[in-house]
Legacy VTK file of the C-alpha trace (Angstrom):
# vtk DataFile Version 3.0
C-alpha trace
ASCII
DATASET POLYDATA
POINTS 500 float
-6.932 1.575 -29.992
-8.704 3.990 -26.984
-11.115 6.757 -28.669
-9.048 9.851 -28.687
-12.179 11.940 -28.246
-12.761 10.385 -24.603
-13.027 13.082 -22.230
-11.511 12.917 -18.928
-13.901 12.045 -15.939
-15.833 9.734 -17.870
-16.693 5.921 -18.139
-13.958 3.903 -18.871
-11.706 7.138 -17.354
-8.579 5.607 -19.577
-8.567 8.995 -19.565
-8.137 10.417 -15.474
-11.180 9.906 -13.015
-11.741 14.180 -12.946
-12.436 15.762 -15.396
-9.979 18.666 -14.726
-7.945 16.501 -12.971
-4.654 18.179 -11.149
-5.792 21.691 -12.582
-7.861 21.724 -9.676
-5.918 19.831 -7.259
-2.409 18.119 -7.320
-2.110 14.926 -6.190
-1.547 13.801 -2.514
2.494 14.194 -1.879
2.754 10.962 0.896
6.498 10.158 1.764
6.698 6.389 3.148
8.523 6.857 6.754
8.469 5.011 9.425
11.506 3.527 12.119
12.830 3.028 14.830
10.203 3.700 17.232
6.777 6.034 17.584
8.939 8.930 19.316
11.197 8.656 15.561
8.710 8.538 13.389
6.615 10.996 14.460
9.267 13.778 14.105
9.604 12.497 10.562
6.250 13.153 9.839
6.236 16.414 11.643
9.578 17.609 9.414
8.053 16.355 6.334
4.665 18.141 6.752
6.519 21.189 7.507
7.885 20.571 4.655
5.771 20.534 2.533
4.329 16.937 2.520
0.189 16.814 2.018
-0.119 13.485 3.721
1.466 10.878 6.159
2.379 7.067 5.102
3.706 4.874 7.457
5.884 1.799 7.085
5.109 -0.605 10.209
8.091 -2.676 11.603
7.793 -6.365 10.412
6.355 -7.757 14.018
3.791 -5.376 13.640
3.235 -6.746 9.652
2.681 -10.457 11.266
1.237 -9.662 14.482
4.180 -9.974 16.970
5.081 -7.817 20.055
8.134 -6.335 20.339
9.161 -8.866 23.898
7.979 -12.146 21.442
10.927 -14.354 21.000
10.679 -13.965 16.918
10.379 -9.743 17.364
14.649 -10.043 18.202
16.451 -8.309 15.870
13.540 -7.290 13.655
11.854 -3.961 15.903
11.669 -0.581 14.469
14.216 -1.666 11.125
11.926 -1.552 8.949
9.645 0.625 10.193
7.475 1.994 13.578
6.994 -0.982 15.600
3.209 -0.656 17.084
2.373 -3.103 19.935
-0.487 -1.224 21.623
-2.601 2.039 21.671
-0.063 3.987 23.687
2.618 3.458 20.916
-0.160 5.445 17.995
-1.390 7.801 20.368
2.610 8.562 20.783
2.933 8.334 17.057
0.524 10.824 15.584
0.802 13.103 18.990
0.470 16.824 17.746
-0.861 15.896 14.165
-4.166 16.542 13.429
-6.340 13.762 12.436
-8.999 16.026 10.834
-6.664 17.566 9.089
-4.532 14.814 7.451
-4.928 12.144 5.084
-2.876 9.037 6.398
-2.084 5.748 4.428
-0.663 2.879 6.837
1.114 0.220 4.535
-0.556 -2.894 6.570
-2.161 -5.743 5.842
-2.463 -8.958 7.811
-3.088 -7.034 10.861
-4.611 -3.835 8.952
-7.742 -3.966 11.426
-5.642 -4.044 14.497
-4.126 -0.762 13.325
-7.367 1.096 11.874
-8.942 0.442 15.477
-5.874 1.435 17.239
-6.312 4.781 14.364
-9.828 5.109 15.174
-9.496 5.800 18.745
-6.009 7.448 18.899
-8.557 10.417 16.622
-11.393 10.030 19.137
-8.914 10.937 22.126
-8.184 14.233 19.639
-11.770 14.836 19.123
-12.196 13.938 15.672
-14.968 11.543 14.606
-14.339 8.638 12.552
-16.581 10.391 9.878
-13.877 13.267 9.510
-11.074 10.643 8.698
-9.058 10.850 5.340
-6.643 8.476 4.108
-6.060 4.262 3.065
-5.464 1.078 4.808
-3.658 -1.106 2.634
-5.387 -4.345 3.900
-4.397 -6.388 0.914
-3.577 -10.541 2.194
-3.746 -11.257 -1.106
-0.798 -10.198 -2.555
1.346 -11.330 0.235
0.958 -15.315 -0.029
2.144 -14.197 -3.507
4.653 -11.639 -3.631
5.306 -10.070 0.021
5.256 -12.991 2.709
3.295 -10.874 5.638
0.550 -13.262 6.308
-1.004 -14.594 9.398
-4.043 -16.872 8.504
-4.971 -18.448 5.900
-7.057 -16.906 3.001
-10.403 -17.251 3.871
-10.695 -15.786 7.191
-8.375 -13.017 5.989
-10.591 -12.205 3.457
-13.244 -12.156 6.066
-11.115 -9.344 8.315
-11.266 -7.383 5.382
-15.098 -7.947 4.904
-15.681 -6.701 8.353
-13.208 -3.397 8.175
-15.404 -2.422 4.549
-18.534 -3.046 6.350
-17.126 -0.944 9.470
-16.072 1.827 7.220
-19.020 1.602 4.633
-21.206 2.809 8.589
-18.684 4.494 10.147
-15.520 5.855 8.132
-17.346 6.986 4.734
-14.488 8.827 3.683
-11.425 5.748 4.199
-10.496 4.029 1.691
-11.193 0.234 2.853
-7.598 -1.851 1.028
-5.509 -0.594 -1.657
-5.096 -3.874 -3.922
-1.006 -3.618 -4.426
0.424 -3.931 -7.542
3.776 -2.970 -6.162
5.423 -5.467 -4.533
3.976 -7.861 -6.743
5.911 -5.765 -9.564
8.749 -5.286 -6.756
9.048 -9.509 -7.166
9.952 -9.270 -10.778
6.700 -9.286 -12.381
6.370 -7.124 -15.965
3.681 -4.737 -15.821
1.314 -6.265 -17.619
1.423 -9.100 -14.504
0.926 -6.770 -11.784
-1.921 -4.935 -13.383
-3.314 -8.312 -13.889
-2.506 -10.221 -10.625
-3.574 -7.455 -8.789
-7.243 -7.105 -10.767
-7.466 -10.996 -10.118
-7.245 -10.023 -5.923
-8.901 -6.865 -6.362
-12.143 -9.435 -8.190
-11.673 -11.996 -5.254
-12.327 -9.385 -2.913
-15.219 -8.231 -4.827
-16.660 -11.011 -4.898
-16.039 -11.907 -1.060
-17.911 -8.318 -0.049
-20.426 -9.302 -2.747
-20.769 -12.769 -1.029
-21.352 -10.619 2.552
-24.033 -8.970 1.307
-22.169 -5.451 1.109
-23.581 -3.400 -1.915
-21.054 -2.790 -4.723
-21.678 0.654 -5.430
-20.715 1.645 -1.752
-18.093 -0.211 -0.714
-17.009 -0.120 -4.675
-16.414 3.586 -3.971
-14.183 3.751 -1.171
-11.596 0.394 -3.186
-8.183 2.000 -4.411
-5.077 0.688 -6.188
-1.128 1.102 -5.541
0.998 0.713 -8.390
4.825 1.200 -8.876
6.348 3.275 -11.467
9.464 1.715 -12.961
12.155 3.357 -15.480
10.374 2.938 -19.314
8.806 6.129 -18.993
5.763 5.602 -21.935
5.376 1.599 -20.817
4.184 2.828 -17.076
1.940 6.269 -18.628
0.143 3.225 -20.898
-0.307 0.662 -17.937
-1.309 3.839 -15.670
-3.905 4.735 -18.328
-5.227 0.987 -18.976
-5.484 0.428 -15.540
-8.701 2.729 -15.220
-10.237 1.561 -17.954
-9.948 -2.364 -16.947
-11.018 -1.852 -13.289
-13.850 0.420 -14.873
-15.322 -2.444 -17.422
-14.721 -5.176 -14.341
-16.890 -3.360 -12.190
-19.599 -2.146 -14.784
-19.586 -5.364 -16.911
-18.856 -8.522 -14.661
-20.443 -6.649 -11.169
-22.650 -4.756 -12.581
-21.995 -1.615 -11.006
-23.430 1.733 -11.720
-22.279 4.252 -9.068
-19.259 5.802 -11.492
-17.488 6.367 -8.160
-17.160 2.252 -8.050
-16.184 1.558 -11.500
-12.872 4.608 -10.655
-9.491 2.835 -10.597
-8.180 5.237 -7.612
-4.641 5.139 -6.976
-1.242 5.569 -5.312
1.723 4.892 -6.750
5.507 4.228 -4.991
8.767 4.987 -7.693
10.210 1.642 -7.573
12.535 0.373 -4.655
14.008 -2.840 -6.550
15.644 -0.100 -9.614
17.650 1.492 -7.310
21.126 0.766 -6.986
23.466 1.057 -4.396
26.075 1.855 -7.509
26.548 5.079 -7.694
23.415 6.422 -5.722
23.334 9.364 -7.251
22.082 8.207 -10.456
18.551 6.975 -8.063
17.650 11.025 -8.181
16.914 10.691 -12.255
15.607 7.151 -12.077
13.032 8.195 -9.691
12.191 11.685 -10.713
11.445 9.966 -14.560
9.326 7.426 -12.719
7.612 10.411 -10.737
6.810 12.351 -14.219
5.084 8.795 -15.331
2.958 8.548 -12.773
1.926 12.161 -12.917
1.654 11.630 -16.619
-0.082 8.943 -15.820
-2.481 10.540 -13.736
-1.567 9.144 -9.735
-3.973 10.513 -7.356
-1.319 10.312 -4.728
2.489 10.097 -5.297
5.591 8.732 -2.897
9.465 9.279 -4.007
11.598 6.550 -3.337
15.205 8.407 -1.841
18.515 8.209 -3.300
20.155 6.416 -0.607
17.298 3.276 0.081
19.346 0.604 -1.862
21.724 1.482 1.510
19.165 2.309 4.333
15.880 3.818 5.790
16.724 7.871 3.695
17.967 10.585 6.104
16.235 13.553 6.351
18.290 15.711 3.742
17.336 12.574 1.106
14.113 12.590 1.973
13.421 15.911 1.275
15.340 15.522 -1.764
12.598 13.021 -2.848
9.818 15.119 -1.681
11.462 18.256 -3.648
11.502 16.250 -6.635
7.633 15.892 -6.474
7.394 19.561 -5.511
9.371 20.500 -8.468
7.309 18.416 -11.129
3.857 20.315 -9.531
4.965 23.627 -9.946
7.641 24.001 -12.172
6.858 21.425 -14.766
3.611 22.819 -16.420
2.155 19.331 -16.653
0.045 19.968 -14.101
-1.924 22.135 -16.401
-2.906 19.543 -19.100
-5.037 16.726 -19.127
-3.618 13.560 -19.717
-1.243 15.316 -22.135
-0.171 12.428 -23.992
-3.574 11.146 -24.867
-3.294 10.460 -29.579
0.332 9.888 -29.201
0.454 6.831 -31.287
3.200 5.421 -29.437
0.862 5.821 -25.785
-2.400 5.097 -26.998
-0.850 1.968 -28.514
1.064 0.671 -25.234
-2.508 1.360 -23.208
-4.455 -1.228 -26.079
-1.819 -3.898 -26.122
-1.818 -3.489 -22.367
-5.226 -3.761 -22.182
-5.293 -6.650 -24.331
-2.491 -8.630 -22.395
-4.304 -7.949 -18.973
-7.717 -9.060 -19.825
-6.146 -12.390 -21.237
-4.717 -12.718 -18.038
-7.249 -12.846 -16.240
-9.259 -15.388 -19.103
-6.258 -17.737 -17.425
-6.905 -16.606 -14.014
-10.684 -17.396 -14.347
-10.377 -20.912 -15.625
-8.135 -21.845 -12.577
-10.526 -20.767 -10.530
-9.731 -17.607 -9.548
-6.888 -15.659 -7.067
-6.966 -17.765 -4.523
-6.740 -20.637 -6.460
-3.699 -19.581 -8.627
-2.335 -18.653 -5.230
-2.202 -22.238 -4.179
-1.951 -23.777 -7.430
1.524 -21.200 -7.411
0.944 -19.576 -10.990
0.568 -16.416 -9.852
4.746 -16.966 -8.071
5.749 -18.989 -10.637
4.924 -16.312 -13.735
6.547 -13.435 -11.708
9.177 -15.855 -11.364
10.304 -16.445 -14.814
9.742 -12.650 -15.360
12.282 -12.002 -12.906
14.565 -14.680 -13.782
14.396 -13.130 -17.510
14.656 -10.023 -16.514
17.922 -10.790 -14.380
19.362 -12.248 -18.085
19.004 -9.438 -19.760
21.057 -7.318 -17.503
23.521 -10.045 -17.475
24.039 -9.927 -20.746
23.561 -6.569 -21.193
20.895 -6.851 -23.017
19.232 -4.188 -20.579
21.546 -1.484 -19.537
21.630 -0.413 -16.141
24.051 2.811 -15.413
26.170 2.057 -13.154
25.800 -1.315 -13.171
26.391 -3.486 -15.737
27.433 0.285 -18.085
29.373 3.705 -17.428
30.881 1.445 -13.507
32.575 3.299 -11.595
35.257 1.844 -8.397
33.907 4.938 -6.542
32.454 4.653 -3.138
29.704 6.623 -1.128
31.090 8.701 1.058
27.935 10.712 2.500
25.872 10.278 5.135
24.440 6.564 5.960
20.917 6.940 8.319
22.373 5.324 11.686
19.069 3.634 13.779
19.061 4.289 17.417
20.347 0.865 19.077
18.658 1.223 22.140
15.362 2.019 20.690
14.339 -1.845 20.769
14.928 -1.702 24.642
12.725 1.129 25.302
10.034 -0.114 23.313
10.094 -3.500 24.954
9.835 -1.286 28.237
7.214 0.517 27.231
5.451 -2.604 26.492
5.944 -4.031 29.307
4.905 -0.835 31.494
1.546 -0.850 29.282
0.775 -4.090 30.148
1.341 -3.463 34.232
-0.658 -0.555 34.353
-3.533 -1.731 32.233
-6.774 -3.348 33.429
-6.003 -6.758 32.782
-9.322 -8.650 33.547
-10.813 -5.825 31.120
-8.204 -6.892 28.540
-8.451 -10.520 29.305
-12.492 -9.913 29.635
-11.966 -8.087 25.581
-10.091 -10.848 24.079
-12.434 -13.507 24.869
-15.004 -11.817 23.402
-12.995 -11.961 19.814
-12.362 -15.433 20.211
-15.898 -16.057 20.977
-17.034 -13.910 17.713
-13.729 -15.355 15.309
-15.768 -18.696 16.397
-19.251 -17.547 14.546
-18.765 -16.921 11.082
-21.238 -14.705 10.584
-20.325 -12.025 12.789
-18.429 -8.958 12.159
-14.872 -8.800 14.200
-13.774 -4.995 13.401
-16.136 -3.986 16.820
-14.891 -6.512 18.926
-11.407 -5.623 18.012
-11.873 -1.625 18.870
-12.735 -3.051 22.358
-9.516 -4.891 22.607
-7.853 -1.616 21.508
-9.039 0.756 23.817
-8.382 -1.500 26.289
-4.483 -1.477 25.041
-4.605 -4.795 24.294
-1.533 -5.954 22.743
-1.597 -5.824 18.934
0.282 -9.978 19.413
-2.452 -10.507 21.845
-5.743 -9.520 19.514
-3.538 -11.680 17.171
-3.158 -14.887 19.156
-6.738 -15.026 19.968
-7.567 -14.809 16.339
-4.536 -17.437 15.488
-6.419 -19.841 18.052
-9.100 -19.946 15.887
-8.068 -19.222 12.658
-4.706 -20.902 12.505
-2.041 -19.987 10.801
-0.917 -20.312 6.884
1.638 -22.213 5.799
2.844 -22.128 1.903
3.244 -25.493 0.029
LINES 1 501
500 0 1 2 3 4 5 6 7 8 9 10 11 12 13 14 15 16 17 18 19 20 21 22 23 24 25 26 27 28 29 30 31 32 33 34 35 36 37 38 39 40 41 42 43 44 45 46 47 48 49 50 51 52 53 54 55 56 57 58 59 60 61 62 63 64 65 66 67 68 69 70 71 72 73 74 75 76 77 78 79 80 81 82 83 84 85 86 87 88 89 90 91 92 93 94 95 96 97 98 99 100 101 102 103 104 105 106 107 108 109 110 111 112 113 114 115 116 117 118 119 120 121 122 123 124 125 126 127 128 129 130 131 132 133 134 135 136 137 138 139 140 141 142 143 144 145 146 147 148 149 150 151 152 153 154 155 156 157 158 159 160 161 162 163 164 165 166 167 168 169 170 171 172 173 174 175 176 177 178 179 180 181 182 183 184 185 186 187 188 189 190 191 192 193 194 195 196 197 198 199 200 201 202 203 204 205 206 207 208 209 210 211 212 213 214 215 216 217 218 219 220 221 222 223 224 225 226 227 228 229 230 231 232 233 234 235 236 237 238 239 240 241 242 243 244 245 246 247 248 249 250 251 252 253 254 255 256 257 258 259 260 261 262 263 264 265 266 267 268 269 270 271 272 273 274 275 276 277 278 279 280 281 282 283 284 285 286 287 288 289 290 291 292 293 294 295 296 297 298 299 300 301 302 303 304 305 306 307 308 309 310 311 312 313 314 315 316 317 318 319 320 321 322 323 324 325 326 327 328 329 330 331 332 333 334 335 336 337 338 339 340 341 342 343 344 345 346 347 348 349 350 351 352 353 354 355 356 357 358 359 360 361 362 363 364 365 366 367 368 369 370 371 372 373 374 375 376 377 378 379 380 381 382 383 384 385 386 387 388 389 390 391 392 393 394 395 396 397 398 399 400 401 402 403 404 405 406 407 408 409 410 411 412 413 414 415 416 417 418 419 420 421 422 423 424 425 426 427 428 429 430 431 432 433 434 435 436 437 438 439 440 441 442 443 444 445 446 447 448 449 450 451 452 453 454 455 456 457 458 459 460 461 462 463 464 465 466 467 468 469 470 471 472 473 474 475 476 477 478 479 480 481 482 483 484 485 486 487 488 489 490 491 492 493 494 495 496 497 498 499
């Protein structure tokens, strides 16, 4: 059982990474958004900021995530559907128009093309007169979980890890306030894992990133302080609170005992939380408001640093303005009216919470021992270990629902034949055509020889294993090279990963 006398802000940080937690500063309210076009997404960001959101969270469309331009044949039908399409710096300039990047913290959920999008963000900031040293935010940059649970990978693991550590190195020198990676358990949980697997498989990936950074000659006490995590929040209130508490203790012990970190900030598990998308139901969608509230409470009681609350209609479509506002209001009511923020780790000492915290920690370290025996996260991915474990958990979960051992209100109990009659967000059907037209215009107006020179330099740099690629990506971005052109330049050297 955890030591009840342990204080927040002290190793192993079970009770919280800061001594006063929300007494001195509330979590960042960061609603995930992006759709149709840079213009439409910019309007949604400014709307949410006007409603009291305290940080941006950018969703990118599938072509952007896997390094294809909007005019590529494989992009057809996917442009702007699950996020905002970004082809060149011109799109990024529109996306952040009238948003002061020296005052707003931005999270970008992007992985295989993370270095490109971060370079674009840096250049947009420069054009606003904001130095890279002033930028605050997080880039997900976690490609290992893509091989496990999500699928938006491009290159094989080794060059992917190289790009990630290149970002670590660049930010260490030029963007000291930027979180260089958000090691994500969210998508592992969405794929069907248990709470213990969510922590264990994510920390296994985290260990691989730390090892790669150390192999690249980086200082664990420096880059370790900019690592962050991304957790899911599900409906089992006490298990989720315990999971968040356990996550801090586990990572602190890994960084201190396994990697010899001495900087307390390098031992801290700082994390963003998003309520569980897979828990939302298309049946009786107002029930989702209650689910999200429970999940948000778990995140706050567990000490999250930032939070996204899903909207009630997301099992049907992207959220409308009204449902996005209600999701944000859920956070604001918890922050302003519940009284939770007056207490640090308010459930500490509860026999239930302390027992669950200890049990989860023990389960996670047992998983990590198994993964070490396999040879680490990359070997576990290549052998299918993670995928098989998650698949079995997802199967058991579905069996429980079908047998009614697990009740989902409105789905297998207390059902109704009524259909939802409210508004559903309709995407602009002409947005994709305008996106392709803008890309064509940018390509016609830019300095084509300069673009080609920058891409040739990137290819040559990629062929040399010891070169940091980020400055070359930054140069190509400045010349308005497209995300597809930059990704293809790297594909020509690294190849593409094919799952077995």
